[in-house]
Residue, then its C-alpha position, 0 to 999 in steps of 0.5 A: m892793923t893787927v888784931e889779937t884774938r884767941i881761938d880755942g885757947i890759942a892766941v893769934l895775931d892777925h896782921g891783915g893784908q891783901g894777897p895769899d894767906v900765910l900762917f906763921l908758926h914759931g919755934a920752941n920757947r918763942t912766940a908769935l912776935d918772932w916774926e916782927p923783924v920779917r913782916p916788913h919784908l912781906p908786902g902783898l900777903r895776908l899775915v897771921a901768927m899764932d902762939l903755939r900751945g903752952h907758949g906766949r899768951s896761948a893756954a897752958a898745955s897738958t900735951y904736945a903731941w903732933e895731933d894737938h899742934l895740928a888741931d890748933v892750926d886747924a882751929v886758927i885756919r877755921g876761926l879766921g876763915l883762911r883760904r888754903p894758907w901757906l905755912v911758914g914755920h921755924s924750928l919746931g914750927g917748921m916741923i909742925a908745918v911739914r906735918y900739917a901738909a902731910s895730912r891736911d890741905c895747904a898751899g905749901v910750906v916754908d920750913l926755916d931750920g926745923f929738921g928734927g933730930g929724932v932718928p939715929t940716921l941723922y947722926p953720922g959716926l954715932t950708934p943708935q944707942q949713943v944717940r939715944e943716950r946723948r939726946a937724953e943728956q941734952i934734954a936733961l941739961y936744958a930741962g934742968a936750967p933754972a926758970v927765969t920768970e921775973p919780967g925784968q930779968v927776962e927782958v934783960q936777958a932777951r936784950a943781951t941775947a939780941e945784942r950778942f947776935g945782932w938781932d932787933a933788941e926791941s922785937e926780942a924784948a917784946r917777944a920775951r915779955r909776951a913769953e912770960g917765961r913759958p914754957l918752963p924748962g921742966e916742960l922741955p921733955a914733953l915738948m920734945a917727945p914727939l920728935d923721937g922717931y920722927d923723920l922729917f926728910a922722909e916726910v918732905r920727900a912724900l909731900r905733894v905741895p911746894v916746899l922750901l927748906v931754909a937752913g942756917a949754915r953758920t957753924p953753931d957755938l958749941g963751946h959751952l956744952p959738955q963734950r958728949v953733947r957737942e959731939l951729938t950736935g956736930a954729928l946732927v949738923r953733918g947729918i942734916g947737911r947730907e940729907l939736904a943735899a940728897l933731896p930731889d930737885r922739886v924740894g927747894v933748899v936754900r942755905l944761908e951762910s951768914a945765918g945760924h939756927m935763928v935764920h929769920l932773926d939773923e937775916p930777916a930781909r933775906v928770909g922775907e925775900l925768899i918767902r915772897e918769891f916762894v908764895k906767889p899770888s898766882r900759886n894760891 
């Protein structure tokens, strides 16, 4: 039975279960309900999901600094008495999980397609100046999008997105209702600011706990973006591929050819299998 609670302003879904504790961290502009398609594939684990600050039913956020996110994770772990949990995160949530493991104690990390993009070396073929300029253009593009907060419209858009990508429509609609249009597009610059200068791959190499990186290998659809932003994104895809290939053998890397950035929604059963294989009871 799922129990919803609130810990220091953070909305938490405690799904219960027996076995190692697993804490889910969703990506930017998503919610704790992102994990509903994956949960049925994770028997034998105690599962907890939280809405990141400023998302879903969590309290509004004035800042999105890394330490703020890490303090929120601390509060949830402490509030629920989680025992050295495994952290599973997608996109921004994956980066938060890696950052947490770099400075705090946890059993290990699963990062689903959360690789940053805040360092120029991740963009082969572009100069640092070009990267800075085009990243600013990219963030301004998304930040300038019209806010959609009317519940009916939000849900209609969510169902259309689910149909387009083959996701579970009911889960996506429920996620959209929970989000209530938060955070607003104008908050994106603040939400993305901590990524500037952050080198996830350098941090992964220094981790002393088990880490699994799962990348969506399907080529993203960039046709709707301005050319300069398309070039930026294409360079990032190549740079991430290069970095993944160069990681030491002790870092687990899986590329899912049939999945895009939303790996857990594109391939929930396979992602669940990967998490189960990685989070073994004997390791906690």
